C-alpha positions as CSV (number, residue, x, y, z in Angstrom):
1,X,0.0,0.0,0.0
2,X,1.0,3.6,-0.4
3,X,1.7,5.8,2.7
4,X,3.2,9.2,3.4
5,X,6.2,8.3,5.6
6,X,7.9,10.9,7.9
7,X,11.7,10.3,8.0
8,X,12.8,13.6,9.4
9,X,12.0,17.3,9.1
10,X,11.5,18.3,5.4
11,X,11.7,14.6,4.5
12,X,8.3,13.1,3.9
13,X,8.1,10.4,1.2
14,X,5.2,8.6,-0.4
15,X,6.3,5.0,-0.3
16,X,5.1,1.5,-0.9
17,X,4.9,-0.2,2.6
18,X,3.3,-3.2,4.1
19,X,0.5,-3.0,6.7
20,X,1.6,-4.5,10.0
21,X,-0.6,-7.4,11.2
22,X,-3.5,-6.1,13.2
23,X,-4.0,-7.1,16.8
24,X,-7.1,-9.1,17.9
25,X,-8.5,-5.9,19.5
26,X,-7.9,-3.8,16.3
27,X,-9.8,-3.0,13.2
28,X,-8.2,-2.5,9.8
29,X,-9.6,0.8,8.3
30,X,-9.6,1.5,4.6
31,X,-8.9,5.2,4.7
32,X,-11.4,7.3,2.6
33,X,-10.2,10.8,3.3
34,X,-7.5,12.3,5.5
35,X,-6.5,15.9,6.5
36,X,-3.1,17.5,7.1
37,X,-3.1,18.9,10.6
38,X,-1.0,21.8,12.0
39,X,0.8,19.2,14.1
40,X,1.8,17.4,10.9
41,X,3.0,20.7,9.4
42,X,5.1,21.3,12.6
43,X,6.6,17.8,12.2
44,X,7.4,18.6,8.5
45,X,9.0,22.0,9.2
46,X,10.8,21.4,12.5
47,X,10.2,17.9,13.8
48,X,10.5,15.7,15.7
49,X,8.0,17.1,18.2
50,X,5.7,14.2,19.0
51,X,7.3,11.6,16.7
52,X,9.7,9.1,18.5
53,X,13.0,9.0,16.6
54,X,15.8,7.4,18.7
55,X,13.6,5.1,20.7
56,X,10.3,3.3,20.6
57,X,7.4,5.2,22.1
58,X,6.6,3.7,25.5
59,X,2.8,3.9,24.9
60,X,2.5,3.1,21.2
61,X,5.6,1.1,20.4
62,X,6.0,3.2,17.3
63,X,9.2,4.8,16.0
64,X,10.2,6.8,12.9
65,X,10.0,6.3,10.0
66,X,6.3,6.1,10.3
67,X,3.1,7.1,8.4
68,X,1.7,10.4,9.4
69,X,-2.0,11.3,9.6
70,X,-4.4,11.6,12.6
71,X,-7.4,13.3,10.9
72,X,-9.1,10.6,8.8
73,X,-12.2,8.7,8.2
74,X,-12.9,5.4,6.5
75,X,-14.6,2.0,6.1
76,X,-13.9,-1.1,8.2
77,X,-12.1,-3.6,6.0
78,X,-11.2,-6.3,8.6
79,X,-11.6,-6.9,12.3
80,X,-9.6,-8.7,15.0
81,X,-11.2,-11.7,16.6
82,X,-11.9,-9.9,19.9
83,X,-13.6,-6.9,18.2
84,X,-17.3,-6.9,19.1
85,X,-18.8,-3.5,18.2
86,X,-17.8,-3.1,14.5
87,X,-18.3,-5.1,11.3
88,X,-16.7,-5.1,7.9
89,X,-18.3,-2.3,5.9
90,X,-19.0,0.1,8.8
91,X,-18.3,3.7,8.2
92,X,-16.1,5.1,11.0
93,X,-14.6,8.2,12.5
94,X,-11.3,7.7,14.3
95,X,-10.3,9.3,17.6
96,X,-6.5,9.1,17.2
97,X,-5.6,9.8,20.9
98,X,-3.9,6.9,22.6
99,X,-3.5,7.0,26.4
100,X,-2.5,4.7,29.2
101,X,-6.1,4.8,30.4
102,X,-5.3,5.2,34.1
103,X,-7.7,8.0,34.7
104,X,-11.5,8.3,34.0
105,X,-12.8,7.7,30.6
106,X,-13.5,11.4,30.0
107,X,-10.3,13.0,31.3
108,X,-7.5,10.6,30.5
109,X,-5.1,12.3,28.1
110,X,-3.0,13.8,30.8
111,X,-1.9,10.5,32.2
112,X,0.3,10.1,29.2
113,X,-0.7,10.3,25.5
114,X,0.3,10.1,21.9
115,X,-1.5,9.9,18.7
116,X,-2.1,7.5,15.8
117,X,-0.1,9.2,13.0
118,X,2.4,10.8,15.3
119,X,3.4,8.1,17.8
120,X,2.7,5.2,15.4
121,X,1.5,4.6,11.8
122,X,-1.5,6.8,10.9
123,X,-4.1,7.6,8.3
124,X,-2.1,9.2,5.5
125,X,-2.1,5.7,4.1
126,X,-4.4,3.4,2.2
127,X,-4.9,1.2,5.2
128,X,-4.3,1.6,9.0
129,X,-4.8,-0.4,12.1
130,X,-6.9,1.2,14.8
131,X,-7.9,0.0,18.3
132,X,-11.6,-0.8,18.5
133,X,-11.9,1.7,21.4
134,X,-10.8,4.5,19.2
135,X,-13.6,4.1,16.6
136,X,-17.0,5.7,16.3
137,X,-19.8,4.7,14.1
138,X,-21.0,7.1,11.4
139,X,-24.3,7.0,9.5
140,X,-23.6,5.4,6.2
141,X,-25.2,8.3,4.4
142,X,-23.0,10.9,6.0
143,X,-20.1,12.1,3.8
144,X,-16.8,10.5,4.7
145,X,-15.1,13.6,3.3
146,X,-16.8,15.8,6.0
147,X,-16.0,13.0,8.5
148,X,-12.3,13.7,8.0
149,X,-12.9,17.1,9.7
150,X,-14.3,15.7,12.9
151,X,-10.9,15.3,14.6
152,X,-9.9,19.0,14.3
153,X,-13.4,20.0,15.2
154,X,-13.1,18.0,18.4
155,X,-10.0,20.1,19.2
156,X,-12.2,23.2,18.9
157,X,-15.1,21.7,20.9
158,X,-12.7,20.8,23.7
159,X,-11.3,24.4,23.6
160,X,-14.8,25.8,24.1
161,X,-15.3,23.4,27.0
162,X,-12.0,24.5,28.6
163,X,-13.1,28.1,28.3
164,X,-16.4,27.2,30.0
165,X,-18.2,29.4,27.4
166,X,-21.8,30.1,28.1
167,X,-24.7,31.3,26.0
168,X,-24.6,35.0,25.3
169,X,-20.9,35.4,26.1
170,X,-18.2,37.0,23.9
171,X,-15.1,35.5,22.3
172,X,-11.9,36.6,20.7
173,X,-9.8,34.2,18.6
174,X,-6.2,35.0,17.9
175,X,-5.2,33.1,14.8
176,X,-7.7,32.1,12.0
177,X,-6.0,29.0,10.7
178,X,-8.0,25.8,10.5
179,X,-8.4,25.3,14.3
180,X,-9.1,29.0,14.8
181,X,-12.0,29.1,12.3
182,X,-13.4,25.8,13.7
183,X,-13.3,27.4,17.2
184,X,-15.5,30.2,15.6
185,X,-17.9,27.5,14.4
186,X,-18.0,25.8,17.8
187,X,-18.4,29.1,19.6
188,X,-21.4,29.9,17.4
189,X,-22.9,26.5,18.1
190,X,-22.3,27.1,21.9
191,X,-24.3,30.4,21.7
192,X,-21.6,33.1,21.7
193,X,-23.0,36.5,20.7
194,X,-19.7,38.1,19.7
195,X,-17.1,36.0,18.0
196,X,-14.1,38.2,17.0
197,X,-11.3,36.7,14.8
198,X,-7.9,38.2,14.6
199,X,-5.4,37.4,11.8
200,X,-3.0,39.0,9.4
201,X,-4.6,37.1,6.4
202,X,-7.7,38.6,5.0
203,X,-8.4,35.3,3.2
204,X,-8.4,33.5,6.6
205,X,-10.5,36.2,8.2
206,X,-13.1,35.8,5.4
207,X,-13.1,32.0,6.2
208,X,-13.7,32.8,9.8
209,X,-16.7,34.8,8.9
210,X,-18.0,32.0,6.8
211,X,-17.7,29.6,9.7
212,X,-19.2,31.8,12.4
213,X,-17.2,34.8,13.3
214,X,-19.3,38.0,13.8
215,X,-16.3,40.4,13.5
216,X,-12.8,40.3,12.0
217,X,-9.7,42.3,12.8
218,X,-6.5,42.5,10.8
219,X,-3.6,43.8,13.0
220,X,-1.8,45.2,10.0
221,X,-4.7,47.7,9.6
222,X,-5.6,48.6,13.2
223,X,-4.7,47.9,16.8
224,X,-6.6,44.6,17.7
225,X,-6.9,45.5,21.4
226,X,-8.5,48.9,20.6
227,X,-10.8,47.3,18.1
228,X,-11.9,44.6,20.5
229,X,-12.5,47.1,23.2
230,X,-14.8,49.1,20.9
231,X,-16.7,45.9,20.0
232,X,-16.8,44.6,23.6
233,X,-16.0,47.3,26.2
234,X,-14.1,45.9,29.1
235,X,-12.9,42.8,27.2
236,X,-14.3,39.5,26.0
237,X,-15.4,36.7,28.3
238,X,-13.1,34.1,26.7
239,X,-10.1,34.4,24.4
240,X,-8.4,31.7,22.5
241,X,-4.7,31.8,21.5
242,X,-4.3,29.7,18.4
243,X,-1.4,31.4,16.6
244,X,1.4,30.2,18.8
245,X,3.6,33.3,19.0
246,X,4.4,35.8,21.8
247,X,2.5,38.9,20.5
248,X,-0.8,37.1,20.2
249,X,-0.3,35.3,23.5
250,X,0.1,38.7,25.2
251,X,-2.8,40.2,23.2
252,X,-5.1,37.4,24.1
253,X,-4.6,38.1,27.8
254,X,-5.1,41.8,27.4
255,X,-8.3,41.3,25.3
256,X,-9.9,39.3,28.1
257,X,-12.1,40.9,30.8
258,X,-11.1,40.8,34.5
259,X,-11.6,37.2,35.7
260,X,-12.3,36.0,32.2
261,X,-10.6,33.0,30.7
262,X,-7.8,32.7,28.2
263,X,-7.3,29.3,26.5
264,X,-4.1,28.3,24.9
265,X,-4.8,26.0,21.9
266,X,-1.7,26.6,19.8
267,X,1.2,24.2,19.6
268,X,4.3,26.3,20.3
269,X,7.4,25.5,18.2
270,X,9.6,27.7,20.4
271,X,9.5,29.0,24.0
272,X,8.0,32.4,24.7
273,X,8.3,34.8,27.6
274,X,5.6,36.8,29.4
275,X,5.2,38.7,32.7
276,X,2.8,36.9,35.0
277,X,1.7,40.2,36.4
278,X,-0.3,40.6,33.2
279,X,-2.5,37.9,34.6
280,X,-2.3,38.9,38.3
281,X,-3.4,42.5,37.7
282,X,-6.6,41.4,36.0
283,X,-7.4,38.0,37.5
284,X,-7.6,36.5,34.0
285,X,-7.5,32.7,34.3
286,X,-5.1,31.0,32.0
287,X,-5.7,27.4,30.9
288,X,-4.5,25.1,28.1
289,X,-5.8,22.3,26.0
290,X,-4.3,19.5,24.0
291,X,-6.5,17.2,22.0
292,X,-9.9,16.3,23.6
293,X,-11.6,14.0,26.0
294,X,-13.3,10.9,24.8
295,X,-16.6,12.5,25.7
296,X,-15.8,15.6,23.7
297,X,-14.8,13.5,20.7
298,X,-18.1,11.5,20.9
299,X,-20.1,14.8,21.1
300,X,-18.2,16.2,18.1
301,X,-19.1,13.1,16.0
302,X,-22.7,13.9,16.8
303,X,-22.4,17.6,16.2
304,X,-20.8,17.2,12.8
305,X,-22.7,14.2,11.5
306,X,-26.0,15.8,12.6
307,X,-24.8,19.1,10.9
308,X,-25.1,21.2,14.0
309,X,-21.6,22.3,13.2
310,X,-21.0,22.8,9.5
311,X,-17.4,22.0,8.7
312,X,-17.7,22.1,4.9
313,X,-16.3,25.6,4.5
314,X,-13.0,24.7,6.2
315,X,-12.1,22.4,3.3
316,X,-10.2,24.5,0.8
317,X,-8.4,21.9,-1.3
318,X,-8.5,18.2,-2.3
319,X,-5.3,16.4,-3.5
320,X,-4.0,12.9,-4.1
321,X,-1.6,11.2,-1.7
322,X,1.1,11.2,-4.5
323,X,1.2,15.0,-4.4
324,X,1.0,15.5,-0.7
325,X,4.4,17.2,-0.3
326,X,4.2,19.8,-3.0
327,X,0.5,20.4,-3.0
328,X,0.0,19.8,0.7
329,X,2.8,20.5,3.1
330,X,4.6,23.0,0.9
331,X,1.3,24.8,0.0
332,X,0.4,25.2,3.6
333,X,3.7,26.9,4.3
334,X,3.3,29.5,1.5
335,X,-0.4,29.8,0.7
336,X,-2.4,31.5,3.5
337,X,-5.6,31.0,1.6
338,X,-5.5,27.3,2.5
339,X,-7.3,26.1,5.6
340,X,-7.9,22.3,5.6
341,X,-6.3,20.4,2.8
342,X,-7.8,16.9,2.4
343,X,-6.1,13.9,0.8
344,X,-8.3,11.6,-1.3
345,X,-7.4,8.0,-0.6
346,X,-10.3,5.6,-1.4
347,X,-12.5,8.6,-1.9
348,X,-15.6,6.8,-0.7
């Protein structure tokens, strides 16, 4: 089978590989569609970050070189002899988060985690082995193309939960990449009345409006903090930092009302510095999120498959696996008009 194999930074190759034998508790998924995540892009540009290179990952047993891809959907092709909840032909969404499972079912990622497609072989391949516990049934009449957007949407849904957003509250999102615009969509579904997106790309800002933002701000044209204060005097209830750079980190805190919440969603490629007094002087509560709970993923499957969150506008391009480097990874580094690039595998 063909797969996009990560060897090192700037070295991803589409190769012919053999699928490892699946375990008795695993399902073989024939991948229909897969997305390129910001985490994949970080691994391409400056990895390894999550990918184990000089050792086997203690949780997954995986080690580079490995197949990337943790945003994918597909159809069950084979099942292990201890699989009880899935049958050949089922349409499935995949929660790629793997944990030790020591904590509760809903909040278990912080007892140690890695991801299918980062810690072991993933879904940028024609076939992939997935533990039964990481699969969710999809209606057979629901688009598997849209189902490939469930995983990044779950990141956005978890961010909304971490911010404890309530109906009628206000939001500022710093960074209108794929996760940023999906946070706008999730905030709209959660009942936010003001959803302000901040980004330097007018194309991305327009995409944020399409997915749910009520207002957009380009820092190249005006001071974002002044603009936010005009829109929401006193600051927003919840801010989301999705850009992963120091200026937006500081702006997100400053844009938040006293005792409001600021949620870090971005993956930071490099350390930043900030003065904790910026928080102390206003009582802004700082929290972070990585991935999602099982409960949040299950809820996102329902929200997307029942079309309560419309993720279709986040898809900006469809490409073949063969062209994933030039038309996928390289395009995402140079073309800010791109949000979610999907790779067509079986295309079902």
